[in-house]
C-alpha positions as a Python dict, from the first residue, in 0.01 Angstrom:
ca = {
    (1, 'M'): (0, 0, 0),
    (2, 'N'): (145, 331, -106),
    (3, 'V'): (103, 631, 122),
    (4, 'T'): (122, 961, -53),
    (5, 'A'): (221, 1254, 170),
    (6, 'S'): (96, 1585, 57),
    (7, 'T'): (240, 1906, 185),
    (8, 'T'): (74, 2238, 160),
    (9, 'A'): (299, 2533, 94),
    (10, 'P'): (262, 2807, 356),
    (11, 'R'): (70, 3111, 247),
    (12, 'Q'): (283, 3406, 170),
    (13, 'R'): (171, 3730, 328),
    (14, 'V'): (154, 4009, 79),
    (15, 'V'): (259, 4345, 215),
    (16, 'E'): (134, 4633, 10),
    (17, 'S'): (371, 4925, -11),
    (18, 'Q'): (207, 5266, -23),
    (19, 'P'): (374, 5596, -107),
    (20, 'V'): (462, 5837, 172),
    (21, 'T'): (225, 6131, 193),
    (22, 'V'): (182, 6415, 441),
    (23, 'R'): (-159, 6272, 533),
    (24, 'R'): (-15, 5932, 627),
    (25, 'A'): (273, 6097, 811),
    (26, 'A'): (22, 6313, 1002),
    (27, 'I'): (-177, 6005, 1105),
    (28, 'S'): (144, 5853, 1240),
    (29, 'E'): (230, 6169, 1430),
    (30, 'W'): (-121, 6185, 1575),
    (31, 'V'): (-82, 5830, 1707),
    (32, 'K'): (247, 5929, 1872),
    (33, 'F'): (94, 6240, 2024),
    (34, 'R'): (-214, 6078, 2175),
    (35, 'T'): (-30, 5775, 2311),
    (36, 'L'): (203, 5988, 2525),
    (37, 'R'): (43, 6062, 2861),
    (38, 'S'): (267, 6363, 2913),
    (39, 'S'): (114, 6530, 2606),
    (40, 'A'): (-239, 6505, 2744),
    (41, 'F'): (-131, 6612, 3093),
    (42, 'M'): (56, 6921, 2975),
    (43, 'L'): (-218, 7028, 2736),
    (44, 'A'): (-486, 6972, 3001),
    (45, 'G'): (-274, 7160, 3254),
    (46, 'A'): (-251, 7461, 3023),
    (47, 'C'): (-628, 7462, 2961),
    (48, 'I'): (-723, 7413, 3327),
    (49, 'G'): (-466, 7671, 3431),
    (50, 'M'): (-615, 7929, 3194),
    (51, 'V'): (-962, 7884, 3343),
    (52, 'A'): (-847, 7862, 3707),
    (53, 'I'): (-629, 8173, 3685),
    (54, 'A'): (-910, 8362, 3510),
    (55, 'M'): (-1144, 8284, 3799),
    (56, 'I'): (-882, 8384, 4056),
    (57, 'V'): (-815, 8712, 3876),
    (58, 'G'): (-1189, 8772, 3846),
    (59, 'W'): (-1236, 8716, 4218),
    (60, 'N'): (-942, 8938, 4316),
    (61, 'T'): (-1047, 9223, 4086),
    (62, 'R'): (-1422, 9211, 4141),
    (63, 'T'): (-1396, 9538, 4330),
    (64, 'I'): (-1174, 9818, 4199),
    (65, 'S'): (-923, 9963, 4444),
    (66, 'A'): (-606, 10170, 4431),
    (67, 'A'): (-402, 9856, 4496),
    (68, 'L'): (-489, 9707, 4158),
    (69, 'D'): (-248, 9743, 3869),
    (70, 'P'): (-386, 9888, 3543),
    (71, 'E'): (-332, 9547, 3382),
    (72, 'D'): (-580, 9396, 3630),
    (73, 'I'): (-883, 9602, 3530),
    (74, 'V'): (-870, 9592, 3150),
    (75, 'S'): (-1060, 9342, 2937),
    (76, 'S'): (-757, 9112, 2894),
    (77, 'A'): (-695, 9088, 3269),
    (78, 'V'): (-869, 8753, 3314),
    (79, 'L'): (-654, 8600, 3038),
    (80, 'Q'): (-332, 8632, 3235),
    (81, 'G'): (-323, 8255, 3260),
    (82, 'Y'): (-132, 8269, 2933),
    (83, 'Y'): (183, 8323, 3143),
    (84, 'L'): (146, 7964, 3265),
    (85, 'G'): (12, 7846, 2930),
    (86, 'Q'): (319, 7960, 2739),
    (87, 'L'): (542, 7755, 2967),
    (88, 'L'): (339, 7436, 2930),
    (89, 'I'): (252, 7466, 2560),
    (90, 'G'): (607, 7565, 2470),
    (91, 'A'): (751, 7274, 2668),
    (92, 'L'): (499, 7044, 2498),
    (93, 'G'): (623, 7164, 2159),
    (94, 'V'): (982, 7091, 2261),
    (95, 'L'): (901, 6742, 2391),
    (96, 'F'): (688, 6650, 2090),
    (97, 'V'): (1002, 6678, 1876),
    (98, 'S'): (1300, 6620, 2105),
    (99, 'G'): (1140, 6315, 2267),
    (100, 'E'): (1202, 6116, 1949),
    (101, 'Y'): (1566, 6215, 1948),
    (102, 'S'): (1603, 6116, 2314),
    (103, 'T'): (1455, 5770, 2261),
    (104, 'G'): (1614, 5709, 1921),
    (105, 'M'): (1272, 5669, 1757),
    (106, 'I'): (1365, 5945, 1514),
    (107, 'R'): (1574, 5692, 1320),
    (108, 'S'): (1269, 5475, 1256),
    (109, 'T'): (1065, 5781, 1165),
    (110, 'M'): (1318, 5904, 913),
    (111, 'S'): (1363, 5554, 769),
    (112, 'A'): (989, 5543, 702),
    (113, 'V'): (989, 5897, 559),
    (114, 'P'): (1328, 5940, 390),
    (115, 'K'): (1253, 6283, 245),
    (116, 'R'): (1216, 6420, 601),
    (117, 'T'): (1016, 6730, 506),
    (118, 'P'): (679, 6548, 538),
    (119, 'V'): (771, 6465, 899),
    (120, 'L'): (823, 6831, 981),
    (121, 'V'): (501, 6929, 803),
    (122, 'A'): (304, 6647, 968),
    (123, 'K'): (428, 6727, 1319),
    (124, 'T'): (350, 7096, 1264),
    (125, 'I'): (-3, 7021, 1141),
    (126, 'V'): (-80, 6779, 1424),
    (127, 'F'): (61, 7003, 1695),
    (128, 'A'): (-107, 7319, 1568),
    (129, 'T'): (-442, 7146, 1519),
    (130, 'V'): (-453, 6970, 1856),
    (131, 'T'): (-339, 7271, 2057),
    (132, 'S'): (-579, 7503, 1870),
    (133, 'V'): (-875, 7273, 1934),
    (134, 'A'): (-788, 7260, 2304),
    (135, 'I'): (-652, 7600, 2398),
    (136, 'I'): (-875, 7839, 2199),
    (137, 'P'): (-1199, 7710, 2360),
    (138, 'A'): (-1017, 7717, 2695),
    (139, 'C'): (-943, 8088, 2642),
    (140, 'V'): (-1310, 8156, 2566),
    (141, 'I'): (-1422, 7964, 2876),
    (142, 'A'): (-1158, 8140, 3086),
    (143, 'F'): (-1275, 8484, 2975),
    (144, 'V'): (-1643, 8409, 3028),
    (145, 'S'): (-1578, 8250, 3370),
    (146, 'G'): (-1365, 8537, 3494),
    (147, 'Q'): (-1607, 8801, 3374),
    (148, 'A'): (-1900, 8612, 3528),
    (149, 'I'): (-1736, 8648, 3870),
    (150, 'I'): (-1661, 9016, 3811),
    (151, 'S'): (-2015, 9093, 3694),
    (152, 'H'): (-2158, 9003, 4037),
    (153, 'S'): (-1980, 9305, 4186),
    (154, 'R'): (-1921, 9552, 3903),
    (155, 'T'): (-1963, 9599, 3533),
    (156, 'G'): (-1726, 9377, 3340),
    (157, 'Y'): (-1666, 9304, 2975),
    (158, 'S'): (-1837, 9073, 2727),
    (159, 'L'): (-1723, 8902, 2410),
    (160, 'S'): (-1936, 9143, 2207),
    (161, 'D'): (-1745, 9450, 2329),
    (162, 'P'): (-1519, 9608, 2066),
    (163, 'G'): (-1189, 9424, 2030),
    (164, 'V'): (-1258, 9170, 2306),
    (165, 'F'): (-1325, 8866, 2089),
    (166, 'R'): (-1005, 8938, 1898),
    (167, 'L'): (-813, 8945, 2227),
    (168, 'V'): (-956, 8610, 2335),
    (169, 'L'): (-886, 8439, 2003),
    (170, 'G'): (-549, 8613, 1984),
    (171, 'T'): (-447, 8468, 2319),
    (172, 'G'): (-519, 8116, 2196),
    (173, 'F'): (-340, 8184, 1868),
    (174, 'Y'): (-40, 8322, 2057),
    (175, 'L'): (-10, 8004, 2263),
    (176, 'V'): (-25, 7788, 1951),
    (177, 'C'): (250, 7997, 1789),
    (178, 'I'): (464, 7987, 2100),
    (179, 'G'): (430, 7609, 2102),
    (180, 'L'): (552, 7593, 1742),
    (181, 'I'): (854, 7799, 1843),
    (182, 'G'): (917, 7542, 2116),
    (183, 'A'): (894, 7267, 1853),
    (184, 'A'): (1147, 7456, 1639),
    (185, 'C'): (1385, 7461, 1937),
    (186, 'G'): (1341, 7084, 1957),
    (187, 'W'): (1426, 7038, 1589),
    (188, 'L'): (1733, 7262, 1609),
    (189, 'V'): (1882, 7149, 1941),
    (190, 'R'): (1768, 6782, 1929),
    (191, 'N'): (1818, 6741, 2302),
    (192, 'T'): (1535, 6786, 2551),
    (193, 'P'): (1722, 6971, 2832),
    (194, 'G'): (1909, 7190, 2584),
    (195, 'A'): (1595, 7267, 2381),
    (196, 'L'): (1399, 7357, 2696),
    (197, 'V'): (1677, 7589, 2812),
    (198, 'T'): (1688, 7750, 2467),
    (199, 'Y'): (1311, 7797, 2464),
    (200, 'F'): (1290, 7947, 2814),
    (201, 'A'): (1585, 8175, 2741),
    (202, 'L'): (1415, 8302, 2425),
    (203, 'I'): (1074, 8352, 2587),
    (204, 'L'): (1162, 8463, 2940),
    (205, 'V'): (1528, 8527, 3013),
    (206, 'L'): (1651, 8731, 2718),
    (207, 'P'): (1347, 8965, 2703),
    (208, 'G'): (1391, 9030, 3075),
    (209, 'I'): (1761, 9107, 3039),
    (210, 'F'): (1718, 9335, 2739),
    (211, 'G'): (1407, 9505, 2876),
    (212, 'N'): (1515, 9562, 3235),
    (213, 'V'): (1896, 9575, 3241),
    (214, 'L'): (2027, 9727, 2920),
    (215, 'G'): (1850, 10062, 2917),
    (216, 'N'): (1631, 10214, 2648),
    (217, 'W'): (1816, 10051, 2359),
    (218, 'G'): (1764, 9714, 2525),
    (219, 'K'): (1391, 9785, 2557),
    (220, 'D'): (1377, 9868, 2187),
    (221, 'I'): (1521, 9523, 2111),
    (222, 'A'): (1318, 9337, 2375),
    (223, 'Q'): (986, 9424, 2212),
    (224, 'Y'): (1082, 9209, 1912),
    (225, 'F'): (1121, 8887, 2110),
    (226, 'P'): (832, 8641, 2059),
    (227, 'S'): (674, 8681, 2403),
    (228, 'E'): (690, 9060, 2394),
    (229, 'A'): (562, 9080, 2037),
    (230, 'G'): (276, 8848, 2131),
    (231, 'R'): (187, 9055, 2436),
    (232, 'S'): (128, 9356, 2213),
    (233, 'F'): (-179, 9194, 2054),
    (234, 'I'): (-313, 8987, 2345),
    (235, 'S'): (-323, 9270, 2597),
    (236, 'S'): (-568, 9557, 2581),
    (237, 'L'): (-324, 9772, 2781),
    (238, 'Q'): (-61, 9930, 2558),
    (239, 'L'): (260, 9994, 2752),
    (240, 'P'): (568, 10198, 2656),
    (241, 'Y'): (819, 10012, 2441),
    (242, 'T'): (547, 9788, 2304),
    (243, 'L'): (481, 9721, 1937),
    (244, 'S'): (148, 9810, 1785),
    (245, 'T'): (-112, 9533, 1771),
    (246, 'W'): (-65, 9416, 1414),
    (247, 'T'): (309, 9481, 1408),
    (248, 'G'): (344, 9248, 1706),
    (249, 'F'): (126, 8993, 1530),
    (250, 'T'): (349, 9009, 1222),
    (251, 'V'): (668, 8978, 1427),
    (252, 'L'): (535, 8669, 1605),
    (253, 'L'): (443, 8503, 1274),
    (254, 'T'): (791, 8589, 1146),
    (255, 'W'): (947, 8408, 1443),
    (256, 'V'): (736, 8101, 1370),
    (257, 'G'): (822, 8110, 1000),
    (258, 'I'): (1196, 8149, 1065),
    (259, 'G'): (1189, 7871, 1324),
    (260, 'L'): (1020, 7625, 1087),
    (261, 'A'): (1246, 7725, 796),
    (262, 'L'): (1559, 7667, 1005),
    (263, 'S'): (1413, 7338, 1124),
    (264, 'A'): (1363, 7222, 764),
    (265, 'L'): (1717, 7330, 675),
    (266, 'S'): (1855, 7144, 977),
    (267, 'L'): (1672, 6826, 882),
    (268, 'H'): (1825, 6826, 534),
    (269, 'T'): (2181, 6931, 626),
    (270, 'R'): (2246, 6740, 948),
    (271, 'D'): (2263, 6370, 1020),
    (272, 'I'): (1997, 6219, 1243),
}
């Protein structure tokens, strides 16, 4: 009796290769962003901080007294939570980029996207979109909450007052831009501690040195730093040595554009 043994060849798995596009790169970056707990915590902290500080400012300024600073009684007073927001959103921008360099994941990312530019574009789109969706509504809620507390004791401001809605949206837009500057620091420095130091020096330290130590010429220079330029269009109180509203807006956009351009140049001229 003959026994015939039959063998079945194993099925071969077909892997379909698809071209790299910005859309696919953005989906990948979104997965990275939402799977990091630190991203959600920092973004939530910035949003909660905006609302909490607005309510504190509203409570402390519900009655006008000689002890209050002029900045505390204008329409933008309740949005002073942006001081905390710029630290958290900027640090988030740094970590979103430099984190991949710290873990070595950037090598896998660049192997999957050899042209590199789509990675920069995708990270920028994801970061700007997510932070805008979170922080702009938080600014609106912060303003309304703070003014609701003030209105129980005195006449406050509403979103329909001239220039107020622009201030509220401008504060959210400023925080998104400042986060993109943080991301640019991450691309250029490629090291988390160094990028954070660079970011904080650019936003806090250098404007303080130029504006408070180096005399009038230093103040003239300080108003062109990102944080000072941004303050000119998110504050309804115009101070000396402050750019006009739309000049400050333009200067801030210029910082973002230069940061992203240098980041793209760095990606193409430096090794990973």
